[in-house]
C-alpha positions as CSV (number, residue, x, y, z in Angstrom):
1,M,0.1,-0.3,0.0
2,S,2.5,2.1,1.4
3,V,4.6,1.5,-2.6
4,L,1.1,2.7,-4.3
5,A,0.5,5.6,-2.7
6,V,4.3,6.8,-3.4
7,I,3.6,6.5,-7.3
8,V,-0.1,7.7,-6.8
9,S,2.0,10.6,-4.7
10,A,4.8,10.9,-7.9
11,F,2.2,11.0,-10.7
12,L,-0.1,13.5,-8.6
13,V,3.6,15.9,-8.9
14,I,4.3,15.2,-12.7
15,V,0.8,16.0,-14.0
16,G,0.0,18.6,-11.3
17,A,-3.1,19.0,-8.9
18,P,-6.4,20.4,-10.1
19,S,-5.9,24.4,-10.2
20,S,-8.4,27.5,-10.6
21,V,-6.1,28.6,-13.1
22,A,-8.7,28.8,-16.3
23,D,-7.6,28.1,-20.3
24,P,-8.2,31.8,-21.0
25,S,-9.3,30.5,-24.3
26,T,-12.7,29.5,-22.3
27,D,-13.4,33.7,-22.0
28,P,-14.4,34.4,-26.0
29,D,-14.2,38.4,-24.5
30,L,-10.5,37.5,-24.0
31,A,-10.0,36.4,-27.8
32,Q,-7.8,38.4,-28.9
33,S,-4.4,39.1,-31.3
34,V,-2.0,42.0,-30.8
35,A,0.2,42.6,-34.4
36,A,4.2,43.6,-34.5
37,H,4.4,47.2,-35.2
38,E,1.3,48.5,-33.9
39,E,1.6,51.9,-33.4
40,W,2.6,54.3,-30.5
41,S,1.2,57.0,-29.4
42,N,3.0,59.9,-26.6
43,E,-0.2,62.2,-27.1
44,A,-2.2,63.1,-23.9
45,S,-5.9,61.8,-23.6
46,E,-8.9,60.6,-22.0
47,I,-10.2,56.4,-22.2
48,S,-13.4,56.6,-20.7
49,V,-15.0,53.8,-22.3
50,G,-13.7,50.6,-23.6
51,H,-11.0,48.1,-23.8
52,V,-7.3,49.0,-22.7
53,D,-4.6,46.3,-22.0
54,L,-1.5,47.2,-20.3
55,G,1.5,45.5,-21.3
56,P,5.3,45.5,-21.9
57,R,6.3,46.0,-25.9
58,L,9.9,45.8,-27.3
59,I,10.3,48.9,-29.4
60,D,13.5,49.0,-31.3
61,G,16.1,47.5,-28.6
62,Q,14.2,49.7,-25.9
63,W,11.2,47.8,-23.1
64,R,8.3,50.0,-22.8
65,A,5.3,49.5,-20.4
66,G,2.4,51.0,-22.6
67,L,-1.8,51.1,-22.5
68,R,-3.4,49.5,-25.7
69,H,-6.6,50.9,-26.5
70,D,-8.7,49.1,-28.7
71,A,-9.8,52.2,-30.8
72,E,-12.5,53.5,-33.2
73,S,-9.5,53.3,-35.9
74,G,-8.0,50.6,-34.8
75,A,-5.8,49.0,-31.6
76,V,-3.2,52.0,-30.5
77,W,-0.2,52.1,-27.8
78,R,-0.5,55.2,-25.3
79,D,2.0,56.4,-23.0
80,P,0.3,56.0,-19.3
81,N,2.2,59.1,-18.5
82,Q,0.2,60.8,-21.3
83,T,-2.9,59.3,-20.6
84,V,-5.9,59.6,-18.1
85,L,-8.3,56.6,-17.3
86,R,-11.8,57.7,-16.3
87,V,-13.5,55.6,-14.2
88,N,-17.1,57.5,-14.4
89,D,-19.9,57.9,-11.7
90,A,-21.5,54.5,-13.3
91,A,-18.7,51.9,-12.3
92,I,-19.7,53.3,-8.8
93,M,-21.3,49.5,-7.5
94,T,-21.8,48.4,-3.1
95,A,-18.9,46.8,-1.7
96,P,-19.9,43.2,-0.2
97,D,-20.2,43.0,3.0
98,S,-19.2,38.7,3.3
99,A,-16.2,37.2,4.7
100,D,-14.9,36.3,1.3
101,Y,-13.9,40.4,0.7
102,P,-11.9,40.5,4.8
103,F,-10.0,43.6,2.3
104,L,-13.0,45.5,1.5
105,A,-14.5,44.8,5.5
106,D,-13.4,48.7,5.8
107,V,-15.9,49.8,3.2
108,A,-19.3,47.1,3.2
109,G,-22.2,48.4,2.4
110,K,-20.1,51.5,1.0
111,P,-20.6,53.0,-2.1
112,V,-17.1,51.9,-4.8
113,Y,-15.5,52.9,-8.0
114,V,-15.6,49.6,-9.6
115,V,-13.6,48.8,-13.5
116,P,-14.9,45.5,-13.0
117,Q,-13.3,42.2,-14.7
118,T,-16.6,41.3,-16.7
119,Q,-16.8,44.3,-19.4
120,N,-19.5,46.8,-18.6
121,P,-20.1,49.1,-21.7
122,S,-19.8,52.7,-19.4
123,V,-17.4,51.9,-18.0
124,V,-13.6,52.1,-19.1
125,W,-12.4,48.0,-19.3
126,L,-8.6,47.6,-18.0
127,G,-7.0,44.5,-18.3
128,W,-3.0,43.6,-18.9
129,N,-1.4,41.2,-22.0
130,T,1.8,39.9,-22.6
131,Q,0.8,39.3,-26.4
132,D,3.2,42.3,-28.0
133,P,4.7,39.4,-30.4
134,A,8.4,40.7,-29.6
135,V,7.7,40.1,-26.1
136,T,6.6,37.0,-27.2
137,A,10.0,36.2,-28.7
138,T,12.8,37.1,-26.2
139,I,11.2,36.5,-23.4
140,D,11.4,33.0,-21.9
141,R,8.1,32.5,-20.4
142,G,6.0,35.9,-19.0
143,L,7.4,38.5,-16.7
144,T,6.6,39.2,-13.1
145,M,3.7,43.1,-13.1
146,R,4.5,44.9,-9.6
147,V,1.6,46.8,-8.9
148,G,2.9,49.9,-6.1
149,P,3.5,52.0,-4.7
150,V,0.0,53.8,-5.6
151,S,-1.7,57.1,-4.3
152,G,-5.0,59.1,-4.3
153,P,-7.6,60.3,-1.7
154,G,-8.9,56.5,-1.1
155,R,-8.0,52.7,-0.8
156,A,-7.1,50.9,-4.1
157,W,-7.7,47.3,-5.0
158,L,-6.8,44.9,-7.6
159,F,-8.3,41.4,-7.3
160,L,-8.9,38.9,-9.4
161,Q,-12.3,36.5,-8.8
162,S,-12.9,33.0,-10.2
163,G,-16.3,33.6,-12.1
164,T,-19.9,34.4,-10.5
165,F,-19.6,33.1,-7.3
166,G,-16.0,32.2,-6.8
167,K,-13.7,33.4,-3.8
168,P,-11.4,36.7,-4.8
169,L,-7.5,36.5,-4.7
170,L,-6.6,39.9,-3.6
171,L,-3.4,40.8,-6.4
172,A,-2.4,44.3,-4.7
173,D,-3.5,46.5,-2.1
174,S,-2.4,50.6,-1.8
175,G,-2.3,50.0,1.7
176,A,0.2,47.4,2.3
177,A,3.5,46.7,0.0
178,P,3.4,46.2,-4.0
179,G,1.5,43.5,-5.7
180,D,3.8,41.3,-7.8
181,V,2.1,39.5,-10.6
182,W,2.7,36.8,-12.8
183,I,1.8,36.7,-16.5
184,D,2.5,34.1,-18.6
185,S,3.6,34.7,-22.1
186,G,0.7,35.8,-24.5
187,T,-1.7,36.1,-22.6
188,H,-4.8,38.3,-21.9
189,V,-6.0,39.1,-18.8
190,H,-8.6,41.4,-16.2
191,A,-9.9,41.7,-13.0
192,N,-11.3,44.2,-10.7
193,W,-9.5,47.7,-9.5
194,A,-11.7,49.4,-7.2
195,F,-11.2,52.7,-5.4
196,S,-13.3,53.6,-1.7
197,A,-13.1,57.6,-3.1
198,P,-13.8,59.7,-5.3
199,G,-10.5,61.7,-7.0
200,T,-7.0,61.6,-8.8
201,Y,-5.1,58.1,-7.8
202,T,-1.6,57.5,-9.4
203,A,0.0,53.3,-9.1
204,T,3.3,52.5,-10.6
205,V,3.3,49.5,-12.6
206,T,6.8,47.7,-13.6
207,F,7.1,44.7,-15.6
208,L,10.1,42.8,-15.0
209,G,11.3,39.7,-16.9
210,T,14.1,38.0,-18.6
211,T,15.0,36.5,-21.9
212,T,15.7,33.6,-23.4
213,A,19.5,34.8,-23.2
214,G,19.0,35.2,-19.5
215,E,19.5,38.8,-19.2
216,A,17.4,40.9,-16.9
217,V,14.5,43.4,-18.7
218,A,12.0,45.9,-17.5
219,A,10.1,48.7,-17.7
220,S,8.3,50.8,-15.8
221,T,5.6,53.4,-15.8
222,T,2.8,55.4,-14.3
223,L,-1.0,54.5,-14.1
224,R,-3.6,57.8,-14.5
225,F,-7.0,57.3,-12.4
226,A,-9.9,60.2,-12.2
227,V,-12.6,58.4,-10.0
228,G,-15.9,59.7,-10.7
229,D,-17.4,62.1,-13.3
230,A,-16.4,65.4,-11.8
231,T,-12.3,64.4,-10.7
232,S,-10.2,67.5,-13.5
233,A,-8.7,65.0,-15.9
234,S,-5.4,67.5,-15.8
235,E,-5.0,67.5,-12.4
236,A,-4.2,63.6,-12.9
237,L,-1.9,64.4,-15.8
238,A,0.2,66.5,-13.3
239,M,0.4,64.7,-10.0
240,A,3.6,63.2,-8.9
241,A,4.0,59.3,-9.4
242,P,3.7,57.6,-5.8
243,A,6.9,57.7,-4.1
244,A,9.2,54.0,-3.6
245,S,10.1,54.9,-0.3
246,G,7.9,54.2,3.1
247,S,4.7,52.6,4.3
248,G,1.7,54.3,4.1
249,S,-2.1,53.6,3.1
250,G,-4.2,55.4,0.3
251,S,-6.8,56.7,2.7
252,G,-7.9,60.2,3.5
253,S,-5.0,62.1,2.8
254,G,-3.8,61.8,-0.5
255,D,-0.4,61.1,0.1
256,P,1.6,58.3,-1.4
257,A,1.3,54.6,-0.3
258,A,4.2,53.1,-0.8
259,G,5.5,49.2,-0.6
260,A,7.3,48.0,2.3
261,S,9.8,46.2,1.0
262,Q,8.7,42.9,2.3
263,G,5.1,41.7,0.7
264,A,2.8,40.7,3.8
265,G,2.6,37.9,1.6
266,S,2.1,35.3,-1.8
267,S,-1.1,34.1,-4.2
268,S,-1.5,32.3,-7.1
269,A,-4.2,32.2,-9.7
270,N,-6.2,33.3,-12.4
271,P,-9.7,32.9,-13.9
272,N,-8.9,34.6,-17.1
273,A,-5.3,33.7,-17.8
274,A,-2.8,31.2,-17.0
275,G,-0.4,30.8,-15.5
276,P,-0.2,34.7,-13.2
277,G,0.2,34.8,-9.5
278,A,0.4,37.8,-6.7
279,T,3.1,37.8,-4.1
280,G,4.0,40.4,-2.0
281,S,7.7,40.0,-2.0
282,S,9.8,43.2,-3.1
283,E,11.9,40.2,-5.5
284,P,10.1,38.9,-9.2
285,A,7.9,36.7,-8.5
286,S,8.9,33.1,-9.1
287,P,6.2,31.6,-11.2
288,S,4.0,29.0,-9.0
289,S,3.0,25.4,-9.3
290,E,-0.4,27.0,-9.9
291,G,0.8,29.5,-12.6
292,G,3.5,29.0,-14.0
293,L,7.1,27.0,-13.5
294,P,9.7,27.6,-15.0
295,D,11.5,24.6,-16.6
296,W,14.1,23.8,-14.5
297,A,11.9,23.5,-11.5
298,F,9.4,21.1,-13.9
299,L,12.6,18.9,-14.8
300,A,13.6,18.2,-11.5
301,I,9.9,17.9,-10.2
302,I,10.8,15.0,-13.2
303,A,13.5,14.0,-11.9
304,V,13.2,13.6,-8.7
305,A,9.5,11.5,-9.7
306,A,11.7,9.3,-11.8
307,A,14.6,8.7,-9.6
308,S,11.9,7.4,-7.2
309,L,9.8,5.5,-9.1
310,L,13.5,3.6,-9.9
311,V,13.8,4.0,-6.4
312,I,10.9,1.4,-5.5
313,L,11.1,-1.0,-8.3
314,A,14.7,-1.6,-7.0
315,L,13.1,-2.2,-3.8
316,V,10.5,-4.3,-5.0
317,V,12.6,-6.2,-7.0
318,A,15.1,-7.0,-4.6
319,R,12.2,-8.0,-2.0
320,S,11.5,-10.4,-5.0
321,R,15.0,-12.4,-5.7
322,R,14.7,-12.8,-1.2
323,S,11.7,-14.1,-1.1
324,R,12.9,-16.7,-4.1
325,A,16.3,-17.4,-2.2
326,E,14.3,-17.9,0.8
327,Q,11.6,-20.5,-0.8
328,A,14.5,-22.1,-2.6
329,A,15.8,-23.0,0.6
330,A,13.2,-23.9,2.8
331,I,12.6,-26.1,-0.1
332,A,16.5,-27.5,0.3
333,E,15.3,-28.0,4.2
334,A,12.4,-30.3,3.7
335,D,14.1,-32.4,1.1
336,S,16.3,-32.7,3.8
337,L,14.5,-33.7,6.3
338,L,12.1,-35.7,4.1
339,T,15.1,-38.2,2.8
340,P,15.8,-41.3,5.1
341,P,19.3,-41.9,6.4
342,P,21.3,-44.1,4.7
343,T,21.9,-48.0,6.8
344,A,24.6,-48.1,9.1
345,K,27.6,-51.3,9.2
346,G,28.2,-50.6,13.1
347,K,29.9,-52.5,15.7
348,G,27.2,-54.6,16.3
349,S,27.8,-56.3,12.9
350,G,31.4,-57.7,13.6
351,E,30.5,-59.0,17.2
352,A,27.5,-60.9,15.4
353,D,29.6,-62.3,13.3
354,T,32.3,-62.8,15.3
355,G,30.1,-64.8,17.6
356,S,29.1,-67.0,15.0
357,S,32.3,-68.1,14.3
358,D,32.9,-68.8,18.0
359,S,30.0,-70.9,18.4
360,A,30.3,-72.4,15.0
361,G,33.8,-73.4,16.5
362,A,33.1,-74.6,20.0
363,P,31.6,-77.7,19.1
364,G,34.8,-78.4,17.5
365,A,36.5,-78.1,20.9
366,G,34.6,-80.2,22.5
367,S,34.9,-83.0,20.3
368,S,38.9,-82.9,20.7
369,G,38.1,-84.4,23.7
370,A,38.7,-81.8,25.8
371,P,36.4,-81.5,29.3
372,D,33.1,-78.9,28.4
373,A,32.6,-77.0,31.1
374,G,29.1,-77.2,29.4
375,S,28.6,-80.8,30.9
376,G,29.2,-80.1,33.8
377,G,26.8,-77.3,33.9
378,A,28.7,-74.3,33.8
379,P,29.1,-72.2,31.2
380,D,32.8,-71.6,29.9
381,A,34.0,-68.1,28.9
382,G,33.6,-68.4,25.1
383,E,30.4,-69.7,25.0
384,S,29.3,-66.5,27.7
385,A,31.3,-64.0,25.6
386,A,29.5,-65.6,22.3
387,G,25.9,-65.9,24.0
388,P,25.5,-61.8,25.1
389,G,26.7,-61.2,21.4
390,L,24.0,-63.5,19.7
391,V,20.7,-61.7,22.1
392,D,22.2,-58.1,22.4
393,R,21.8,-55.9,18.8
394,G,21.6,-52.7,20.4
395,G,25.0,-51.6,18.6
396,E,23.0,-52.3,15.4
397,Q,20.2,-50.9,16.0
């Protein structure tokens, strides 16, 4: 039974346990293709509705982070520092009062502004992608998207939710350390962006990765949000990027909320794309078994599982051989007990022959005229010695 358990465990290690990560191809709303050499714009703009993706690009050997806007005239990449993302009043929702949303406990039952994970035609739909052809051809497996620090008059959250009734997964919180989100190369993801109060918010976003040649690369930018219909877009454009040091929260004062050097935890799952995870670490997040492991980790897991199977096989063979040897020894011992011993030619037989000869010679001696002690009623010495030899066959027995 223990051998079977080890084999099953090794199989699960190789195949992987069931994951909450869904295949992005199952969501038709996320199906898209990004062409090479799409237009890049540095013009100031405001986007209040429609589809927008944040993502890395490689242009003329330079790494950039941009906003891919599905405009009516076609897809255009815009400089986030020159783009205001308007979260209008149509985005107002009531924060859930549920134990599944512990990070929203302070605003439970209150109105919040939400850029939803599922598109609302009246609200800007913000996600991210790693589908630029130059990026997919250069990056090894995927990148880490670091969100934070965040500054603004209220608190901001980024979280994912699997399905209608799935529990949320917090990826970033303006009141905590910056959150790292793992994104597999060539994927398209959307999540929930929530803000507790109207006003202008800025968030630093950095993409970190390693090329197939082993070179570490990075691209950083600042997202600018004008939350609420009455918030000024020009104020959002003029707002400074959040500070990168210190610790604080994005509530009340408008002071920048900066991430601590170490995060408060880690998580990995994504209902819309394969492989992203989130951690609160100040270093790039390592891909998880649910979000995407590096090639060497898969190879190591397979090697360990294969070695375990070989050890188990060797133990089974050794046990089988030992059982056969023990069985052969038992058969040999049984044969030795069942075989009768050979007849022994002992001393008693010789004595019997000698006694017979003596008995045969005794009458001859009597006939020669020698006085026979037997005639006098007393046995002679020869007869007394021969008698016991004929009767007692104890030695032969």
